C-alpha positions as CSV (number, residue, x, y, z in Angstrom):
1,M,1.3,-4.3,30.5
2,T,-0.5,-1.8,32.1
3,A,-4.4,-2.4,33.0
4,Q,-4.9,0.5,30.0
5,G,-2.7,-0.8,27.3
6,G,-1.2,-3.9,26.0
7,G,1.8,-3.5,23.5
8,V,3.4,-0.3,22.0
9,T,2.4,1.2,18.7
10,A,5.0,2.0,15.6
11,T,4.4,5.5,16.4
12,G,5.2,4.7,20.6
13,R,1.6,5.0,21.6
14,R,-0.3,2.7,24.2
15,M,-2.5,-0.1,22.6
16,M,-6.4,0.3,24.3
17,R,-7.9,-2.6,26.1
18,C,-11.2,-2.4,25.4
19,A,-12.7,0.0,28.3
20,A,-9.8,2.4,27.3
21,A,-10.7,2.5,23.9
22,A,-14.4,2.9,24.5
23,D,-13.5,6.2,26.8
24,Y,-10.7,6.9,23.8
25,L,-14.1,6.9,21.2
26,G,-16.4,8.7,23.5
27,I,-19.0,5.4,23.2
28,A,-20.4,2.8,26.2
29,E,-17.9,-1.0,26.7
30,S,-20.8,-2.7,25.3
31,T,-21.7,-0.5,22.3
32,L,-17.9,-1.0,21.3
33,A,-18.6,-4.7,21.3
34,K,-21.8,-5.3,19.7
35,K,-19.7,-2.9,16.7
36,R,-16.4,-5.4,16.7
37,M,-19.2,-8.1,16.4
38,W,-21.0,-6.4,13.8
39,G,-17.7,-5.1,12.0
40,T,-18.9,-1.9,12.2
41,G,-16.1,-0.8,14.6
42,P,-12.6,0.7,14.2
43,A,-9.8,-2.1,13.9
44,Y,-8.4,-4.5,16.3
45,I,-6.0,-6.9,17.7
46,K,-7.0,-10.4,19.2
47,A,-4.0,-11.3,21.0
48,G,-4.9,-14.4,22.8
49,G,-7.8,-13.5,24.6
50,T,-7.3,-10.2,25.3
51,V,-8.8,-7.4,22.6
52,L,-6.3,-4.4,21.8
53,Y,-6.9,-1.1,19.7
54,D,-4.4,0.7,18.3
55,P,-5.2,4.3,18.5
56,D,-4.2,5.2,15.4
57,D,-7.1,3.0,14.1
58,C,-9.4,4.5,16.7
59,D,-8.4,7.9,15.3
60,A,-9.3,6.5,11.2
61,W,-12.7,5.2,12.2
62,L,-13.5,9.0,13.6
63,A,-11.7,10.4,10.6
64,A,-14.3,8.6,8.5
65,R,-17.7,9.5,10.5
66,R,-16.3,12.9,10.1
67,R,-19.8,14.5,9.0
68,L,-21.1,18.4,8.2
69,S,-24.3,18.0,7.8
70,T,-27.1,15.7,9.8
71,S,-28.2,15.4,5.8
72,E,-25.4,13.7,4.6
73,A,-25.1,10.3,3.5
74,A,-23.6,8.3,6.4
C-alpha cells in the first residue's frame, strides 16, 4: 500500500486516501472531512481506521455538481 492509495478499483484505478482525494477534488482536506461528517461529500469506504475514496465516486460527485449558470438551483 502506498502513501497515496489503498486498494485498486474494479476499473484498475487506485483507491485514494483523504489527502489524495481532497487534492483530486480541488478542496481542502478539512473540507472533505466536514463533508464526510455531514454526509454531503462523495461516497467513501472505511477500511479499519483508514478512509478511502474510489476515483469513480469522486468523479460522480463532481459531475452531480456541474452547473451551467449561477442562477441554477443547487
